[in-house]
All heavy atoms as TSV, in Angstrom:
chain	resi	resn	atom	element	x	y	z
A	1	MET	N	N	119.628	56.592	92.328
A	1	MET	CA	C	118.840	57.657	92.867
A	1	MET	C	C	118.269	58.451	91.708
A	1	MET	O	O	118.991	58.872	90.812
A	1	MET	CB	C	119.763	58.546	93.751
A	1	MET	CG	C	119.117	59.791	94.213
A	1	MET	SD	S	119.965	60.567	95.556
A	1	MET	CE	C	121.231	61.486	94.727
A	2	THR	N	N	116.981	58.670	91.728
A	2	THR	CA	C	116.359	59.452	90.681
A	2	THR	C	C	115.990	60.802	91.243
A	2	THR	O	O	115.577	60.960	92.395
A	2	THR	CB	C	115.092	58.767	90.157
A	2	THR	OG1	O	114.176	58.650	91.261
A	2	THR	CG2	C	115.398	57.386	89.591
A	3	SER	N	N	116.222	61.787	90.430
A	3	SER	CA	C	115.838	63.132	90.852
A	3	SER	C	C	115.147	63.833	89.738
A	3	SER	O	O	115.366	63.501	88.549
A	3	SER	CB	C	117.086	63.938	91.298
A	3	SER	OG	O	117.926	64.104	90.190
A	4	ARG	N	N	114.298	64.714	90.081
A	4	ARG	CA	C	113.594	65.490	89.068
A	4	ARG	C	C	114.319	66.828	88.913
A	4	ARG	O	O	114.639	67.484	89.898
A	4	ARG	CB	C	112.164	65.732	89.514
A	4	ARG	CG	C	111.404	64.385	89.635
A	4	ARG	CD	C	110.153	64.578	90.367
A	4	ARG	NE	N	109.146	65.151	89.524
A	4	ARG	CZ	C	107.978	65.576	89.984
A	4	ARG	NH1	N	107.683	65.490	91.236
A	4	ARG	NH2	N	107.116	66.136	89.152
A	5	TRP	N	N	114.575	67.180	87.690
A	5	TRP	CA	C	115.249	68.421	87.474
A	5	TRP	C	C	114.392	69.294	86.592
A	5	TRP	O	O	113.815	68.775	85.638
A	5	TRP	CB	C	116.603	68.183	86.805
A	5	TRP	CG	C	117.433	69.403	86.791
A	5	TRP	CD1	C	118.255	69.832	87.761
A	5	TRP	CD2	C	117.515	70.362	85.757
A	5	TRP	NE1	N	118.859	71.018	87.439
A	5	TRP	CE2	C	118.385	71.375	86.175
A	5	TRP	CE3	C	116.919	70.545	84.535
A	5	TRP	CZ2	C	118.696	72.486	85.437
A	5	TRP	CZ3	C	117.190	71.661	83.794
A	5	TRP	CH2	C	118.106	72.614	84.214
A	6	PRO	N	N	114.223	70.541	86.816
A	6	PRO	CA	C	114.772	71.334	87.909
A	6	PRO	C	C	113.944	71.162	89.179
A	6	PRO	O	O	112.747	70.873	89.110
A	6	PRO	CB	C	114.691	72.763	87.406
A	6	PRO	CG	C	113.541	72.768	86.485
A	6	PRO	CD	C	113.524	71.404	85.849
A	7	VAL	N	N	114.558	71.325	90.284
A	7	VAL	CA	C	113.884	71.248	91.583
A	7	VAL	C	C	113.049	72.514	91.733
A	7	VAL	O	O	113.541	73.615	91.541
A	7	VAL	CB	C	114.916	71.146	92.718
A	7	VAL	CG1	C	114.217	71.143	94.077
A	7	VAL	CG2	C	115.752	69.892	92.570
A	8	ARG	N	N	111.790	72.315	92.050
A	8	ARG	CA	C	110.907	73.459	92.214
A	8	ARG	C	C	111.223	74.207	93.515
A	8	ARG	O	O	111.291	73.588	94.555
A	8	ARG	CB	C	109.458	73.050	92.158
A	8	ARG	CG	C	109.103	72.463	90.808
A	8	ARG	CD	C	107.597	72.233	90.662
A	8	ARG	NE	N	106.836	73.437	90.840
A	8	ARG	CZ	C	106.409	74.208	89.858
A	8	ARG	NH1	N	106.699	73.900	88.616
A	8	ARG	NH2	N	105.665	75.279	90.104
A	9	ARG	N	N	111.426	75.471	93.417
A	9	ARG	CA	C	111.722	76.313	94.593
A	9	ARG	C	C	110.758	77.499	94.609
A	9	ARG	O	O	110.235	77.874	93.561
A	9	ARG	CB	C	113.156	76.807	94.482
A	9	ARG	CG	C	114.142	75.709	94.654
A	9	ARG	CD	C	115.574	76.278	94.691
A	9	ARG	NE	N	116.535	75.241	94.992
A	9	ARG	CZ	C	117.088	74.411	94.128
A	9	ARG	NH1	N	116.746	74.491	92.868
A	9	ARG	NH2	N	117.939	73.497	94.522
A	10	PRO	N	N	110.535	78.066	95.777
A	10	PRO	CA	C	109.666	79.242	95.833
A	10	PRO	C	C	110.225	80.356	94.954
A	10	PRO	O	O	111.415	80.587	94.886
A	10	PRO	CB	C	109.702	79.641	97.312
A	10	PRO	CG	C	110.178	78.457	98.030
A	10	PRO	CD	C	111.020	77.674	97.110
A	11	THR	N	N	109.327	81.041	94.293
A	11	THR	CA	C	109.767	82.132	93.425
A	11	THR	C	C	109.446	83.447	94.062
A	11	THR	O	O	108.761	83.536	95.090
A	11	THR	CB	C	109.028	82.033	92.072
A	11	THR	OG1	O	107.622	82.212	92.305
A	11	THR	CG2	C	109.249	80.717	91.368
A	12	GLU	N	N	109.921	84.482	93.428
A	12	GLU	CA	C	109.649	85.816	93.954
A	12	GLU	C	C	108.148	86.114	93.902
A	12	GLU	O	O	107.585	86.673	94.825
A	12	GLU	CB	C	110.390	86.887	93.124
A	12	GLU	CG	C	110.243	88.265	93.624
A	12	GLU	CD	C	111.068	89.265	92.826
A	12	GLU	OE1	O	111.791	88.845	91.914
A	12	GLU	OE2	O	110.906	90.447	93.094
A	13	HIS	N	N	107.467	85.653	92.832
A	13	HIS	CA	C	106.029	85.873	92.750
A	13	HIS	C	C	105.278	85.167	93.863
A	13	HIS	O	O	104.345	85.738	94.438
A	13	HIS	CB	C	105.497	85.400	91.387
A	13	HIS	CG	C	105.845	86.306	90.254
A	13	HIS	ND1	N	106.821	87.240	90.269
A	13	HIS	CD2	C	105.256	86.403	89.044
A	13	HIS	CE1	C	106.887	87.882	89.150
A	13	HIS	NE2	N	105.945	87.384	88.352
A	14	ALA	N	N	105.700	83.979	94.211
A	14	ALA	CA	C	105.037	83.248	95.293
A	14	ALA	C	C	105.233	83.960	96.628
A	14	ALA	O	O	104.339	84.040	97.421
A	14	ALA	CB	C	105.564	81.806	95.368
A	15	ALA	N	N	106.415	84.469	96.827
A	15	ALA	CA	C	106.689	85.209	98.073
A	15	ALA	C	C	105.885	86.470	98.153
A	15	ALA	O	O	105.325	86.815	99.187
A	15	ALA	CB	C	108.185	85.512	98.160
A	16	LEU	N	N	105.759	87.189	97.011
A	16	LEU	CA	C	104.971	88.420	97.007
A	16	LEU	C	C	103.491	88.131	97.217
A	16	LEU	O	O	102.805	88.867	97.931
A	16	LEU	CB	C	105.189	89.169	95.686
A	16	LEU	CG	C	106.552	89.794	95.494
A	16	LEU	CD1	C	106.673	90.350	94.102
A	16	LEU	CD2	C	106.796	90.867	96.527
A	17	ARG	N	N	102.998	87.035	96.633
A	17	ARG	CA	C	101.590	86.660	96.865
A	17	ARG	C	C	101.353	86.351	98.339
A	17	ARG	O	O	100.308	86.724	98.872
A	17	ARG	CB	C	101.223	85.462	95.999
A	17	ARG	CG	C	100.870	85.842	94.592
A	17	ARG	CD	C	100.150	84.709	93.851
A	17	ARG	NE	N	100.874	83.460	93.902
A	17	ARG	CZ	C	101.749	83.036	92.994
A	17	ARG	NH1	N	102.039	83.818	91.982
A	17	ARG	NH2	N	102.349	81.888	93.127
A	18	ALA	N	N	102.289	85.678	98.966
A	18	ALA	CA	C	102.137	85.341	100.391
A	18	ALA	C	C	102.113	86.588	101.241
A	18	ALA	O	O	101.341	86.703	102.188
A	18	ALA	CB	C	103.265	84.404	100.837
A	19	VAL	N	N	102.964	87.531	100.913
A	19	VAL	CA	C	103.005	88.795	101.677
A	19	VAL	C	C	101.697	89.568	101.463
A	19	VAL	O	O	101.176	90.160	102.408
A	19	VAL	CB	C	104.215	89.650	101.255
A	19	VAL	CG1	C	104.129	91.026	101.816
A	19	VAL	CG2	C	105.498	88.959	101.743
A	20	CYS	N	N	101.191	89.570	100.247
A	20	CYS	CA	C	99.964	90.307	99.968
A	20	CYS	C	C	98.768	89.736	100.729
A	20	CYS	O	O	97.845	90.456	101.041
A	20	CYS	CB	C	99.668	90.313	98.477
A	20	CYS	SG	S	100.827	91.359	97.540
A	21	ARG	N	N	98.790	88.421	100.974
A	21	ARG	CA	C	97.690	87.802	101.687
A	21	ARG	C	C	97.700	88.156	103.165
A	21	ARG	O	O	96.648	88.151	103.807
A	21	ARG	CB	C	97.746	86.273	101.517
A	21	ARG	CG	C	97.236	85.829	100.171
A	21	ARG	CD	C	97.027	84.329	100.150
A	21	ARG	NE	N	98.235	83.604	100.496
A	21	ARG	CZ	C	99.086	83.082	99.618
A	21	ARG	NH1	N	98.835	83.206	98.331
A	21	ARG	NH2	N	100.158	82.430	99.996
A	22	SER	N	N	98.835	88.432	103.719
A	22	SER	CA	C	98.915	88.719	105.154
A	22	SER	C	C	98.625	90.214	105.350
A	22	SER	O	O	99.223	91.059	104.692
A	22	SER	CB	C	100.291	88.385	105.710
A	22	SER	OG	O	101.268	89.182	105.114
A	23	ALA	N	N	97.702	90.506	106.227
A	23	ALA	CA	C	97.334	91.893	106.499
A	23	ALA	C	C	98.196	92.417	107.658
A	23	ALA	O	O	98.144	91.917	108.750
A	23	ALA	CB	C	95.874	91.983	106.832
A	24	GLY	N	N	98.973	93.390	107.357
A	24	GLY	CA	C	99.789	94.030	108.383
A	24	GLY	C	C	99.525	95.521	108.400
A	24	GLY	O	O	98.866	96.067	107.496
A	25	PRO	N	N	100.001	96.191	109.416
A	25	PRO	CA	C	99.734	97.647	109.474
A	25	PRO	C	C	100.499	98.348	108.329
A	25	PRO	O	O	101.657	98.037	108.055
A	25	PRO	CB	C	100.304	98.043	110.835
A	25	PRO	CG	C	101.266	96.970	111.212
A	25	PRO	CD	C	100.779	95.716	110.545
A	26	ALA	N	N	99.812	99.236	107.674
A	26	ALA	CA	C	100.436	99.967	106.572
A	26	ALA	C	C	101.281	101.106	107.097
A	26	ALA	O	O	100.909	101.791	108.073
A	26	ALA	CB	C	99.335	100.519	105.652
A	27	PRO	N	N	102.433	101.348	106.514
A	27	PRO	CA	C	103.251	102.469	106.937
A	27	PRO	C	C	102.572	103.779	106.583
A	27	PRO	O	O	101.744	103.848	105.666
A	27	PRO	CB	C	104.564	102.300	106.165
A	27	PRO	CG	C	104.370	101.209	105.230
A	27	PRO	CD	C	103.060	100.549	105.470
A	28	SER	N	N	102.928	104.825	107.314
A	28	SER	CA	C	102.312	106.121	107.046
A	28	SER	C	C	102.861	106.726	105.748
A	28	SER	O	O	103.947	106.353	105.281
A	28	SER	CB	C	102.628	107.071	108.221
A	28	SER	OG	O	104.023	107.344	108.267
A	29	ILE	N	N	102.100	107.639	105.171
A	29	ILE	CA	C	102.518	108.259	103.931
A	29	ILE	C	C	103.808	109.050	104.103
A	29	ILE	O	O	104.703	108.943	103.222
A	29	ILE	CB	C	101.396	109.131	103.369
A	29	ILE	CG1	C	100.230	108.217	102.948
A	29	ILE	CG2	C	101.865	109.975	102.174
A	29	ILE	CD1	C	99.015	108.957	102.477
A	30	PRO	N	N	104.042	109.820	105.200
A	30	PRO	CA	C	105.343	110.473	105.334
A	30	PRO	C	C	106.512	109.486	105.394
A	30	PRO	O	O	107.564	109.787	104.829
A	30	PRO	CB	C	105.197	111.238	106.676
A	30	PRO	CG	C	103.714	111.491	106.797
A	30	PRO	CD	C	103.074	110.279	106.223
A	31	ALA	N	N	106.328	108.337	106.014
A	31	ALA	CA	C	107.410	107.348	106.056
A	31	ALA	C	C	107.685	106.799	104.651
A	31	ALA	O	O	108.821	106.579	104.277
A	31	ALA	CB	C	107.042	106.226	107.017
A	32	LEU	N	N	106.614	106.578	103.897
A	32	LEU	CA	C	106.774	106.081	102.529
A	32	LEU	C	C	107.446	107.122	101.638
A	32	LEU	O	O	108.275	106.813	100.786
A	32	LEU	CB	C	105.427	105.678	101.947
A	32	LEU	CG	C	104.784	104.435	102.560
A	32	LEU	CD1	C	103.345	104.286	102.072
A	32	LEU	CD2	C	105.592	103.218	102.261
A	33	MET	N	N	107.079	108.392	101.824
A	33	MET	CA	C	107.723	109.464	101.049
A	33	MET	C	C	109.196	109.566	101.400
A	33	MET	O	O	110.046	109.803	100.543
A	33	MET	CB	C	107.032	110.803	101.299
A	33	MET	CG	C	105.627	110.878	100.715
A	33	MET	SD	S	105.575	110.704	98.922
A	33	MET	CE	C	106.357	112.188	98.399
A	34	ALA	N	N	109.545	109.392	102.691
A	34	ALA	CA	C	110.955	109.380	103.087
A	34	ALA	C	C	111.698	108.256	102.410
A	34	ALA	O	O	112.840	108.399	101.961
A	34	ALA	CB	C	111.058	109.315	104.596
A	35	ALA	N	N	111.059	107.082	102.337
A	35	ALA	CA	C	111.686	105.940	101.658
A	35	ALA	C	C	111.856	106.224	100.166
A	35	ALA	O	O	112.896	105.839	99.579
A	35	ALA	CB	C	110.827	104.690	101.863
A	36	LEU	N	N	110.889	106.886	99.570
A	36	LEU	CA	C	110.981	107.256	98.157
A	36	LEU	C	C	112.155	108.239	97.913
A	36	LEU	O	O	112.929	108.042	96.983
A	36	LEU	CB	C	109.666	107.900	97.719
A	36	LEU	CG	C	109.590	108.412	96.290
A	36	LEU	CD1	C	109.775	107.295	95.305
A	36	LEU	CD2	C	108.262	109.092	96.043
A	37	ILE	N	N	112.327	109.216	98.773
A	37	ILE	CA	C	113.452	110.147	98.657
A	37	ILE	C	C	114.761	109.447	98.854
A	37	ILE	O	O	115.726	109.694	98.126
A	37	ILE	CB	C	113.243	111.335	99.639
A	37	ILE	CG1	C	112.042	112.176	99.200
A	37	ILE	CG2	C	114.498	112.173	99.704
A	37	ILE	CD1	C	111.603	113.180	100.226
A	38	GLU	N	N	114.804	108.569	99.846
A	38	GLU	CA	C	116.041	107.811	100.111
A	38	GLU	C	C	116.426	106.958	98.921
A	38	GLU	O	O	117.586	106.899	98.509
A	38	GLU	CB	C	115.833	106.957	101.341
A	38	GLU	CG	C	117.035	106.088	101.715
A	38	GLU	CD	C	118.120	106.888	102.378
A	38	GLU	OE1	O	117.853	107.962	102.901
A	38	GLU	OE2	O	119.289	106.380	102.376
A	39	ALA	N	N	115.448	106.255	98.340
A	39	ALA	CA	C	115.750	105.414	97.185
A	39	ALA	C	C	116.187	106.249	95.999
A	39	ALA	O	O	117.074	105.846	95.252
A	39	ALA	CB	C	114.486	104.577	96.827
A	40	ASN	N	N	115.570	107.415	95.839
A	40	ASN	CA	C	115.958	108.305	94.737
A	40	ASN	C	C	117.381	108.824	94.946
A	40	ASN	O	O	118.152	108.884	93.981
A	40	ASN	CB	C	114.980	109.457	94.640
A	40	ASN	CG	C	115.090	110.167	93.337
A	40	ASN	OD1	O	115.443	109.573	92.334
A	40	ASN	ND2	N	114.782	111.456	93.324
A	41	ASP	N	N	117.722	109.169	96.172
A	41	ASP	CA	C	119.094	109.619	96.464
A	41	ASP	C	C	120.127	108.542	96.188
A	41	ASP	O	O	121.254	108.838	95.748
A	41	ASP	CB	C	119.216	110.084	97.912
A	41	ASP	CG	C	118.493	111.387	98.168
A	41	ASP	OD1	O	118.154	112.084	97.198
A	41	ASP	OD2	O	118.257	111.713	99.359
A	42	ARG	N	N	119.773	107.290	96.433
A	42	ARG	CA	C	120.692	106.194	96.209
A	42	ARG	C	C	120.661	105.653	94.763
A	42	ARG	O	O	121.361	104.714	94.453
A	42	ARG	CB	C	120.360	105.019	97.149
A	42	ARG	CG	C	120.633	105.371	98.591
A	42	ARG	CD	C	120.187	104.243	99.491
A	42	ARG	NE	N	120.378	104.568	100.879
A	42	ARG	CZ	C	121.192	103.943	101.665
A	42	ARG	NH1	N	121.887	102.897	101.243
A	42	ARG	NH2	N	121.314	104.316	102.925
A	43	ARG	N	N	119.793	106.277	93.942
A	43	ARG	CA	C	119.664	105.869	92.536
A	43	ARG	C	C	119.235	104.403	92.416
A	43	ARG	O	O	119.702	103.705	91.539
A	43	ARG	CB	C	120.912	106.132	91.746
A	43	ARG	CG	C	121.358	107.570	91.759
A	43	ARG	CD	C	122.400	107.870	90.748
A	43	ARG	NE	N	123.076	109.140	90.881
A	43	ARG	CZ	C	122.536	110.332	90.790
A	43	ARG	NH1	N	121.254	110.461	90.602
A	43	ARG	NH2	N	123.251	111.430	90.880
A	44	ASP	N	N	118.335	104.017	93.310
A	44	ASP	CA	C	117.775	102.678	93.326
A	44	ASP	C	C	116.445	102.684	92.570
A	44	ASP	O	O	115.419	103.055	93.141
A	44	ASP	CB	C	117.591	102.208	94.777
A	44	ASP	CG	C	116.967	100.829	94.917
A	44	ASP	OD1	O	116.850	100.125	93.892
A	44	ASP	OD2	O	116.616	100.455	96.038
A	45	ARG	N	N	116.487	102.335	91.304
A	45	ARG	CA	C	115.277	102.424	90.472
A	45	ARG	C	C	114.157	101.508	90.949
A	45	ARG	O	O	112.988	101.896	90.963
A	45	ARG	CB	C	115.596	102.117	89.026
A	45	ARG	CG	C	116.448	103.183	88.393
A	45	ARG	CD	C	116.660	102.989	86.924
A	45	ARG	NE	N	116.562	101.636	86.457
A	45	ARG	CZ	C	116.811	101.255	85.240
A	45	ARG	NH1	N	117.191	102.141	84.339
A	45	ARG	NH2	N	116.690	100.000	84.860
A	46	GLU	N	N	114.503	100.302	91.349
A	46	GLU	CA	C	113.474	99.382	91.840
A	46	GLU	C	C	112.859	99.884	93.136
A	46	GLU	O	O	111.660	99.789	93.379
A	46	GLU	CB	C	114.055	97.993	92.017
A	46	GLU	CG	C	113.007	96.948	92.287
A	46	GLU	CD	C	113.538	95.540	92.227
A	46	GLU	OE1	O	114.593	95.315	91.627
A	46	GLU	OE2	O	112.871	94.653	92.802
A	47	GLY	N	N	113.708	100.433	94.017
A	47	GLY	CA	C	113.217	101.016	95.288
A	47	GLY	C	C	112.312	102.197	95.065
A	47	GLY	O	O	111.303	102.364	95.743
A	48	VAL	N	N	112.653	103.048	94.088
A	48	VAL	CA	C	111.844	104.188	93.744
A	48	VAL	C	C	110.476	103.704	93.251
A	48	VAL	O	O	109.419	104.222	93.687
A	48	VAL	CB	C	112.514	105.083	92.688
A	48	VAL	CG1	C	111.554	106.091	92.117
A	48	VAL	CG2	C	113.716	105.783	93.282
A	49	THR	N	N	110.480	102.727	92.385
A	49	THR	CA	C	109.228	102.231	91.840
A	49	THR	C	C	108.353	101.607	92.957
A	49	THR	O	O	107.164	101.888	93.051
A	49	THR	CB	C	109.497	101.139	90.768
A	49	THR	OG1	O	110.284	101.743	89.755
A	49	THR	CG2	C	108.222	100.614	90.173
A	50	LEU	N	N	108.972	100.800	93.809
A	50	LEU	CA	C	108.236	100.182	94.902
A	50	LEU	C	C	107.682	101.226	95.860
A	50	LEU	O	O	106.481	101.174	96.231
A	50	LEU	CB	C	109.145	99.212	95.654
A	50	LEU	CG	C	108.544	98.483	96.841
A	50	LEU	CD1	C	107.382	97.614	96.380
A	50	LEU	CD2	C	109.568	97.642	97.534
A	51	ALA	N	N	108.505	102.200	96.258
A	51	ALA	CA	C	108.031	103.230	97.190
A	51	ALA	C	C	106.928	104.096	96.562
A	51	ALA	O	O	105.959	104.422	97.244
A	51	ALA	CB	C	109.204	104.098	97.640
A	52	ALA	N	N	107.091	104.402	95.298
A	52	ALA	CA	C	106.057	105.220	94.627
A	52	ALA	C	C	104.731	104.483	94.577
A	52	ALA	O	O	103.670	105.100	94.833
A	52	ALA	CB	C	106.519	105.604	93.240
A	53	HIS	N	N	104.774	103.216	94.273
A	53	HIS	CA	C	103.519	102.427	94.223
A	53	HIS	C	C	102.891	102.321	95.611
A	53	HIS	O	O	101.692	102.388	95.755
A	53	HIS	CB	C	103.772	101.034	93.618
A	53	HIS	CG	C	103.908	101.031	92.151
A	53	HIS	ND1	N	105.129	101.086	91.510
A	53	HIS	CD2	C	102.966	101.013	91.199
A	53	HIS	CE1	C	104.898	101.076	90.226
A	53	HIS	NE2	N	103.625	101.054	89.996
A	54	ARG	N	N	103.744	102.173	96.631
A	54	ARG	CA	C	103.222	102.104	98.012
A	54	ARG	C	C	102.560	103.416	98.416
A	54	ARG	O	O	101.535	103.407	99.106
A	54	ARG	CB	C	104.313	101.713	98.999
A	54	ARG	CG	C	104.933	100.349	98.829
A	54	ARG	CD	C	104.120	99.214	99.361
A	54	ARG	NE	N	103.615	99.351	100.676
A	54	ARG	CZ	C	104.132	98.818	101.781
A	54	ARG	NH1	N	105.216	98.104	101.684
A	54	ARG	NH2	N	103.568	98.991	102.951
A	55	VAL	N	N	103.158	104.541	98.003
A	55	VAL	CA	C	102.569	105.840	98.335
A	55	VAL	C	C	101.184	105.968	97.706
A	55	VAL	O	O	100.233	106.402	98.327
A	55	VAL	CB	C	103.481	107.000	97.898
A	55	VAL	CG1	C	102.767	108.330	97.945
A	55	VAL	CG2	C	104.739	107.042	98.732
A	56	VAL	N	N	101.090	105.578	96.436
A	56	VAL	CA	C	99.798	105.702	95.730
A	56	VAL	C	C	98.766	104.792	96.391
A	56	VAL	O	O	97.612	105.200	96.595
A	56	VAL	CB	C	99.986	105.365	94.227
A	56	VAL	CG1	C	98.632	105.217	93.545
A	56	VAL	CG2	C	100.819	106.423	93.568
A	57	ARG	N	N	99.166	103.575	96.703
A	57	ARG	CA	C	98.212	102.646	97.358
A	57	ARG	C	C	97.757	103.141	98.701
A	57	ARG	O	O	96.608	102.973	99.091
A	57	ARG	CB	C	98.829	101.255	97.496
A	57	ARG	CG	C	98.872	100.478	96.211
A	57	ARG	CD	C	99.350	99.104	96.498
A	57	ARG	NE	N	98.203	98.205	96.378
A	57	ARG	CZ	C	98.277	96.904	96.560
A	57	ARG	NH1	N	99.405	96.363	96.932
A	57	ARG	NH2	N	97.221	96.153	96.401
A	58	ALA	N	N	98.675	103.773	99.446
A	58	ALA	CA	C	98.332	104.246	100.803
A	58	ALA	C	C	97.436	105.478	100.732
A	58	ALA	O	O	96.669	105.741	101.629
A	58	ALA	CB	C	99.608	104.546	101.556
A	59	SER	N	N	97.557	106.290	99.646
A	59	SER	CA	C	96.820	107.509	99.600
A	59	SER	C	C	95.461	107.410	98.899
A	59	SER	O	O	94.628	108.295	99.029
A	59	SER	CB	C	97.644	108.565	98.846
A	59	SER	OG	O	97.864	108.178	97.517
A	60	THR	N	N	95.196	106.300	98.190
A	60	THR	CA	C	93.891	106.146	97.529
A	60	THR	C	C	93.046	105.214	98.338
A	60	THR	O	O	93.520	104.288	98.979
A	60	THR	CB	C	94.076	105.566	96.110
A	60	THR	OG1	O	94.785	104.331	96.186
A	60	THR	CG2	C	94.843	106.524	95.221
A	61	PRO	N	N	91.741	105.455	98.340
A	61	PRO	CA	C	90.855	104.537	99.093
A	61	PRO	C	C	90.783	103.169	98.425
A	61	PRO	O	O	90.982	103.058	97.223
A	61	PRO	CB	C	89.489	105.235	99.032
A	61	PRO	CG	C	89.576	106.155	97.871
A	61	PRO	CD	C	91.031	106.537	97.700
A	62	GLN	N	N	90.511	102.184	99.232
A	62	GLN	CA	C	90.392	100.816	98.716
A	62	GLN	C	C	89.079	100.695	97.922
A	62	GLN	O	O	88.191	101.543	98.043
A	62	GLN	CB	C	90.387	99.823	99.871
A	62	GLN	CG	C	91.704	99.793	100.626
A	62	GLN	CD	C	92.850	99.311	99.746
A	62	GLN	OE1	O	92.692	98.394	98.944
A	62	GLN	NE2	N	94.004	99.912	99.883
A	63	VAL	N	N	88.959	99.650	97.155
A	63	VAL	CA	C	87.769	99.440	96.370
A	63	VAL	C	C	86.592	99.293	97.304
A	63	VAL	O	O	86.632	98.536	98.293
A	63	VAL	CB	C	87.920	98.157	95.498
A	63	VAL	CG1	C	86.637	97.822	94.755
A	63	VAL	CG2	C	89.070	98.338	94.534
A	64	GLY	N	N	85.537	100.026	97.041
A	64	GLY	CA	C	84.330	99.968	97.845
A	64	GLY	C	C	84.303	101.020	98.959
A	64	GLY	O	O	83.282	101.255	99.543
A	65	GLU	N	N	85.450	101.661	99.234
A	65	GLU	CA	C	85.443	102.700	100.239
A	65	GLU	C	C	85.189	104.055	99.586
A	65	GLU	O	O	85.489	104.250	98.423
A	65	GLU	CB	C	86.836	102.776	100.943
A	65	GLU	CG	C	87.125	101.565	101.796
A	65	GLU	CD	C	88.463	101.700	102.472
A	65	GLU	OE1	O	89.081	102.765	102.373
A	65	GLU	OE2	O	88.868	100.735	103.124
A	66	GLN	N	N	84.617	104.975	100.318
A	66	GLN	CA	C	84.350	106.286	99.772
A	66	GLN	C	C	84.885	107.345	100.674
A	66	GLN	O	O	84.954	107.355	101.788
A	66	GLN	CB	C	82.868	106.478	99.568
A	66	GLN	CG	C	82.313	105.414	98.677
A	66	GLN	CD	C	81.789	105.962	97.357
A	66	GLN	OE1	O	81.599	107.143	97.230
A	66	GLN	NE2	N	81.572	105.073	96.432
């Protein structure tokens, strides 16, 4: 039996790209701010970063919008 090593598996980047391609309803800014406060209270640095970026993206207009 021949096998190729390492076996290719989906990566975190591939999963994030797939999520970015799917358009879903964006959470409201107050909900994102609550998630930011919650992550900060739990001392979750990655959660704080993610929530902060989501707040900024939700509050700024998309490219081409005015």
